[in-house]
VEXZA-731944 format. One line per 2 residues: number of its first residue (from 1); their letters; for each residue x, y, z of N, C-alpha, C, CB. Coordinates in steps of 0.05 Angstrom, whole numbers, plus 5000, padded with zeros to 4 digits. Glycine has a CB too. Example, Ala and Ser with C-alpha at 12.3 -4.5 7.8 and 13.67 -1.06 7.14 Angstrom:
1 = as = 5264,4886,5156,5246,4910,5156,5264,4934,5156,5226,4911,5181 | 5257,4955,5142,5273,4979,5143,5258,5001,5157,5282,4988,5114
//
This chain:
1 = xx = 7974,4910,8442,7974,4930,8450,7982,4954,8435,7983,4926,8469 | 7953,4958,8422,7955,4991,8408,7940,5013,8409,7954,4992,8385
3 = xx = 7948,5035,8423,7941,5055,8440,7942,5079,8419,7960,5057,8466 | 7919,5088,8413,7911,5110,8388,7909,5127,8409,7881,5106,8365
5 = xx = 7911,5155,8400,7917,5187,8391,7887,5193,8412,7914,5197,8346 | 7865,5180,8393,7843,5188,8395,7824,5166,8424,7833,5187,8363
7 = xx = 7837,5145,8427,7829,5133,8451,7826,5148,8475,7845,5115,8457 | 7860,5152,8461,7859,5182,8495,7853,5199,8492,7881,5196,8511
9 = xx = 7846,5216,8481,7834,5238,8477,7800,5232,8483,7843,5247,8447 | 7787,5207,8475,7761,5197,8492,7760,5196,8518,7755,5173,8488
11 = xx = 7780,5178,8528,7777,5174,8555,7785,5190,8570,7785,5156,8563 | 7806,5215,8565,7810,5237,8577,7796,5248,8577,7824,5249,8573
13 = xx = 7771,5262,8556,7747,5280,8559,7728,5265,8571,7736,5291,8534 | 7725,5246,8569,7701,5234,8585,7706,5235,8611,7693,5206,8578
15 = xx = 7726,5227,8622,7729,5219,8661,7751,5235,8670,7741,5181,8671 | 7754,5270,8665,7764,5290,8669,7795,5279,8663,7755,5302,8696
17 = xx = 7805,5268,8648,7835,5264,8654,7832,5237,8673,7853,5293,8671 | 7821,5231,8697,7831,5210,8707,7841,5177,8699,7816,5209,8720
19 = xx = 7816,5181,8675,7822,5148,8674,7839,5148,8653,7796,5127,8668 | 7854,5173,8641,7883,5172,8622,7901,5174,8630,7889,5187,8605
21 = xx = 7902,5188,8660,7930,5181,8676,7936,5149,8675,7928,5192,8710 | 7916,5139,8694,7909,5109,8705,7926,5095,8682,7871,5100,8706
23 = xx = 7904,5104,8646,7908,5083,8618,7943,5083,8615,7890,5100,8583 | 7953,5119,8618,7976,5113,8611,7993,5103,8633,7987,5133,8598
25 = xx = 7984,5098,8649,8016,5086,8672,8003,5054,8674,8022,5107,8718 | 7986,5043,8662,7986,5013,8666,7996,5011,8628,7946,4996,8680
27 = xx = 7993,5021,8606,8004,5015,8583,8036,5020,8596,7991,5034,8556 | 8054,5041,8613,8068,5043,8616,8081,5009,8628,8066,5066,8627
29 = xx = 8072,5005,8655,8072,4990,8661,8079,4955,8653,8060,4998,8666 | 8062,4943,8637,8059,4929,8610,8083,4939,8596,8032,4935,8594
31 = xx = 8085,4956,8583,8115,4957,8565,8131,4949,8583,8126,4986,8553 | 8144,4962,8607,8161,4949,8617,8161,4919,8622,8164,4960,8635
33 = xx = 8143,4920,8624,8147,4894,8635,8150,4869,8610,8120,4890,8655 | 8143,4879,8585,8158,4854,8570,8183,4869,8555,8136,4836,8545
35 = xx = 8204,4893,8564,8223,4900,8546,8242,4905,8569,8216,4925,8524 | 8243,4907,8597,8270,4901,8612,8272,4887,8620,8278,4910,8628
37 = xx = 8297,4880,8615,8305,4850,8629,8294,4842,8651,8331,4847,8636 | 8302,4864,8679,8300,4868,8701,8269,4857,8716,8307,4895,8700
39 = xx = 8253,4866,8703,8224,4857,8696,8204,4835,8691,8222,4863,8682 | 8220,4831,8663,8224,4810,8658,8221,4774,8664,8236,4818,8658
41 = xx = 8251,4784,8676,8253,4757,8706,8240,4756,8716,8268,4754,8727 | 8221,4776,8732,8202,4779,8754,8178,4752,8749,8186,4813,8752
43 = xx = 8170,4753,8721,8152,4738,8722,8163,4712,8688,8120,4761,8721 | 8172,4717,8690,8190,4686,8676,8208,4696,8649,8162,4656,8660
45 = xx = 8221,4701,8631,8235,4713,8624,8269,4718,8644,8216,4733,8617 | 8292,4702,8625,8319,4704,8643,8341,4715,8628,8329,4676,8654
47 = xx = 8339,4732,8615,8353,4752,8592,8378,4753,8604,8339,4783,8586 | 8400,4750,8595,8426,4770,8593,8426,4800,8588,8443,4761,8572
49 = xx = 8404,4803,8564,8417,4833,8553,8380,4835,8537,8457,4832,8522 | 8360,4850,8531,8348,4855,8521,8345,4890,8511,8334,4843,8533
51 = xx = 8331,4885,8485,8326,4911,8477,8310,4913,8462,8342,4924,8469 | 8290,4923,8462,8269,4930,8442,8273,4939,8420,8255,4946,8449
53 = xx = 8286,4928,8407,8297,4950,8375,8284,4925,8356,8346,4956,8366 | 8288,4935,8332,8283,4916,8310,8313,4898,8314,8277,4934,8276
55 = xx = 8319,4873,8298,8342,4868,8296,8359,4851,8321,8351,4892,8291 | 8340,4862,8351,8362,4850,8369,8348,4824,8367,8368,4863,8400
57 = xx = 8373,4801,8373,8366,4773,8382,8379,4769,8399,8368,4753,8367 | 8352,4747,8422,8360,4738,8443,8345,4710,8453,8359,4759,8460
59 = xx = 8355,4699,8465,8350,4664,8476,8342,4668,8501,8378,4640,8477 | 8326,4639,8505,8323,4640,8543,8306,4613,8538,8300,4674,8564
61 = xx = 8313,4603,8570,8305,4568,8571,8276,4575,8575,8320,4544,8599 | 8256,4560,8573,8230,4552,8586,8228,4525,8602,8211,4550,8566
63 = xx = 8211,4528,8609,8210,4490,8629,8178,4483,8623,8216,4491,8680 | 8188,4463,8611,8157,4447,8602,8145,4434,8634,8163,4414,8573
65 = xx = 8117,4425,8630,8108,4414,8648,8126,4394,8668,8090,4403,8638 | 8138,4378,8652,8150,4353,8670,8183,4355,8678,8146,4324,8651
67 = xx = 8194,4385,8667,8220,4398,8687,8236,4407,8662,8240,4371,8711 | 8221,4391,8633,8235,4387,8609,8248,4425,8616,8211,4376,8575
69 = xx = 8271,4430,8594,8287,4447,8589,8273,4448,8554,8321,4438,8599 | 8268,4472,8548,8264,4479,8517,8282,4520,8514,8217,4478,8510
71 = xx = 8299,4511,8491,8306,4528,8487,8294,4553,8469,8324,4520,8483 | 8287,4573,8484,8275,4592,8448,8292,4620,8435,8237,4610,8454
73 = xx = 8292,4604,8410,8315,4629,8399,8302,4653,8385,8337,4617,8376 | 8302,4680,8392,8288,4687,8395,8301,4727,8380,8281,4673,8425
75 = xx = 8282,4733,8355,8297,4757,8346,8266,4778,8342,8320,4751,8314 | 8278,4795,8355,8253,4831,8351,8254,4827,8322,8270,4876,8362
77 = xx = 8227,4838,8310,8226,4851,8291,8211,4880,8291,8217,4835,8275 | 8206,4885,8311,8187,4909,8298,8178,4914,8328,8157,4900,8272
79 = xx = 8185,4951,8338,8172,4962,8362,8168,4986,8353,8187,4961,8389 | 8144,4992,8377,8136,5018,8366,8130,5023,8394,8112,5022,8340
81 = xx = 8150,5039,8406,8150,5044,8433,8119,5055,8457,8172,5065,8432 | 8115,5034,8461,8093,5035,8473,8072,5025,8461,8089,5055,8479
83 = xx = 8075,5019,8442,8053,5009,8421,8058,4974,8416,8059,5027,8388 | 8075,4974,8405,8077,4938,8401,8103,4941,8403,8067,4918,8370
85 = xx = 8109,4907,8406,8132,4893,8401,8129,4866,8392,8147,4893,8421 | 8147,4858,8368,8138,4833,8363,8158,4821,8353,8117,4831,8348
87 = x = 8165,4789,8363,8188,4777,8358,8179,4750,8354,8209,4780,8379
//
């Protein structure tokens, strides 16, 4: 999810700012869903702690189709606020 300043300016100019505001709200909602541990727990991850910053290590269990448990070991390696998070 990479949002450029030009994209925002174009959307704002084309629609008198209405879509610009909605787009920013959606980006904020998605960013919170993938970086806030309480929000992440609502849709999948149950983490003790999470920080969207390079070098942060975390783990969680996922469940397979037949109920088997899989441990995921992760490390954040890139984070640009509300633009990109990789791990």
